[in-house]
N, C-alpha and C positions, 0 to 999 in steps of 0.2 A: 818266787811269789809274783802273780799276775798284777801288772799295773794298768790303770785305765784312766780315762778323764772324766771327772765328775762335773756336771753342771748343777749348781745350787741356785734356785730362784727363791727370793724373799720379797713378797708382795707387801708394800707399805701403803695400804689405802688403794683407792680405785685408780689413781692417777700417777703413782711413783712405784718403781720396781728396781731391785738391785739383782743382779746376776754374776755369780762368781764361776768361773771356768778354770779348773786347776787338776793337776796331777794327783792321783789317788792310788793307794794299793790295798790289796785284801788284807794285808797285815794291819793297815790303820783301821779298816773297816771292822776287822775282828777285835782290834783294842778298844775301839769306841763302844762296842757292845758289852764290855767288861765293866764291872763296878769299879770306879776310880779309887785307887788307895789313897791314904792320907799322905800329903806331901811332907816329907821330913826336912828337905833342904830348901833354902831360900832360892827363889828363881834368879837366874842369871840376869844381868842387865838386858840382854837382847830379849829374853823371855818377857821381862817386864814391860819393855817397850811394846812388845807384841799383845800383851794382855792390855795394855792401855789403849793401843789401837783398836783392838776389838771392842773394848767397853764402849769407846766413843762411837764406833759404828753401830753398836746395839742401841745406844742411847738415841742416835739419829733416826734408826730404823722405828724404834718405839714412838719417838714423837711424830713421825710422818704417818705411821699406821693409825695412830689414835686423833690427831688433830690436823693433819696436812690437808683433808677434805672437809674439815668443818669450817664453814664460811663465819661462824660466829665465835669460834675459839678466841681466847685472849692470852696475852702475855702480860702478866701482873709483876711489877717491880717494887717490892716494899724494902724501906731502909729505915734506919734508926737515927733519931736526932740525939744529941748529948745527953739529954734528960733521961731517955730511955734505953741508952745503949747497953746491951748485955755484956757481961764480963767473960762468959764462956760461950762455945759454940753450942754446947748442950742447952744452955739457957735460951739461946737464940732459936734453936729448933724446937723447944718447947713453946715459945711465943708463936712461933709461926704455925706449929701444928693446932694450937688453940684457934688460930685465925682461920684455918681451913676448916675446923669443926664448925665455927660459927658460920662460915660461908656455906658449908653443906646444909647446916640447919636452915638457914635463910632460903636455900633453893628449895627445900622440901616444904616449907611454909608457903612459898610462892607456887607450888605446884610443879616444880621442874625436876628433871631426873637427877639422880644423886652425882655429886661432884666427882669429876675426874681430873686428875692432875699429874704433873711431873714437878717436882720441887727440886731447886738447886740451891744450896747455901754456899756462898762464896765469901772469902776472907783472905787476909794476909796476916803474916806474924810480924810482931815488933821486933827490934833488934836483938832481944833476948831469945828469940827464936820459939818462945812459948805462948807469949800473950797474943790473942788474936786481935785484930784491928780491922776497921772498916767492914764489918760483917754486915751482909745484905743478902737478898734472896731473889731468885727469880722463879715465877711460877707460870707454867703453861697449864691453862684449864679450859674445860668446855664452857661455852657461853650461856647466855639466858638472862642472867641478872645485869642491870644496869652498871656500866663501869663506875659511875659516881658512887654507887652503893658498895661495890667491891673495894673502892678506895676508902670509904668512910668506915668500913668495918675493921680497918687497920687502926684500932684504938683500944685503949683499956676501958673506955667508958662502956655502961651498959645502955644500949640504944633502945628508946621507947620507939618502935616501929610505927605506932599510929600517929604520934607527933611528927616522926621523921617524914612521913608521906605527904603531911599537910602543911608543914611549917618550914619554909625555907630557911628562916633565921636559926632554927633548931639545928638544921644540917650545917649551916655555916660555922656554928660553935663547936662542932665536934673536933676534938683534939687528936690528930693523929699521932702515932708512935715515932713517925718520921716522914719524910717524903715518900709517896707512894704513887704509882702510875699504872693504869690499866690501858692497854692498847690491843686492837684487833691484830691477829696475826697476819702477816703478809705472806701468802703462799704463791710461789711463782713456778718456773719450770721445773725446779728442783724441790718443790714441796716446801717444807719449812727447814730444809736442810741447813741454810746459812746460820739461822738462828741457833739450831741445836748444835752445830759445830762450835759456834761462839760459846754457848753455855757450856759444853763438854770440855772446852780447852781450859789450860791452866797458866795464862800468861802472867808470870811473876807472883801468882798467889795459889790458893788451895780451893777445891770445890768438892762438896759432898752432895749426892743427890739420892732422891727416893721418888716413890710414885704410889698412887692409889692402887689398891688390889684389883679394882674393876676394869683395868686397862686390857686391851687386846695385846698378846704377846707375839712378836714377829717369829714366824716359822718357816724354814726352808724346805723346799720340795726338791729332791735329788733326781736326777736322770744321768745314769752311768753309761748311756749308750749313744747319746746325741753326737759326741765329738770324738776324733781320735787325736793322739798325740802328733800325728803328722799334719792333720788339719790345723790345729792350733799353732803348730810352728808356721805353717804357711800364712795363717791370718796375721801373726805377729810380724813376719817377714815383710809382708805386703802393707803393713800399717793400715789395715782396713778402717774406713771410716763410716760416716752416717749412712750413706745409701746402702752399704753392705749389711750393716746391722739392721736396718728397716725391713730388708728382705728376709733376714733371719727370724725377726721377731715382728710380724705383721700387726699394725695397729700401735706399735711403739717406735719411739726414736730416742737417740741419745739426748740427754739433758743439755749438753753442749759437747763441742768438739774437743775441749781442753780436758775437762774433769769427767765428762760422760764415759770415757774408757781410759782404762790404764792397763799398760802391758808390764808385767813385773817379772824378774827372774830370780829364783831362789837357788843357791848352790846345791841344796839336797833334793828338793821336788821338782825343779826345773821352771818352766814358764807357767804364768797364770795371767788370766784376763779378768778384770773387774769392771762390770758395765754399770752405769746408773742411767735408767731409761725413765721417760716419761710418756704417758698416753698421747697419741696424736689426736688434737682436737679437730672434730669434724666441722 
């Protein structure tokens, strides 16, 4: 069965792009066209690790595609004080879902486009392994509403918006469910990748994430004729750097020399190249 090299390009907004160059076969291509059967066996540890890696990559691509070029986008971090601490993850997600509904309603009232968001609920388990502790949320959302307003909506109180806009004392007396902070997203050469990597990781805890339905979804474009296996092996042997890739992809450069390119070897499929590119600023 014929083997070839596939180039997969994933555009994540106007200024950030990922490119995968890897060995592929007609067998894999044919298998991918078939309807996937229901899995009956639990994935191996290696497969679970791969699934986790791919999920984090998708999260990062989704974040960059929808918010990386948005200069008004925000990172909102709501927490709970002891008085309002939810006892289950489901209760916390109901609370934050109600918050997002209220934010979207306020956006519509203010004449803004509908809310777009990625929601991450993070927590740890107590020593019993069942009771969630330190539940909090991270929300990446489109901008438009004042940050103070987004923070004040994190409350159980019904807000009188006419008074809210006129009376500073009224705003000061709103009781939040806990500490909440809204900051503008910091987008650099790698877009918002550092934030996405942080949110998608699980250092000593657990995370669950969801998103609004109106987000653009990352899609890859495949090219199965651009590279040969011999060329890929030569690139890896020479450890080609920034200048080489700028010639290959005019208008683009590596995000950095360390993480912008990765050369990896798989026992079954052989060598693969993973590129992270940013558009060259004129």
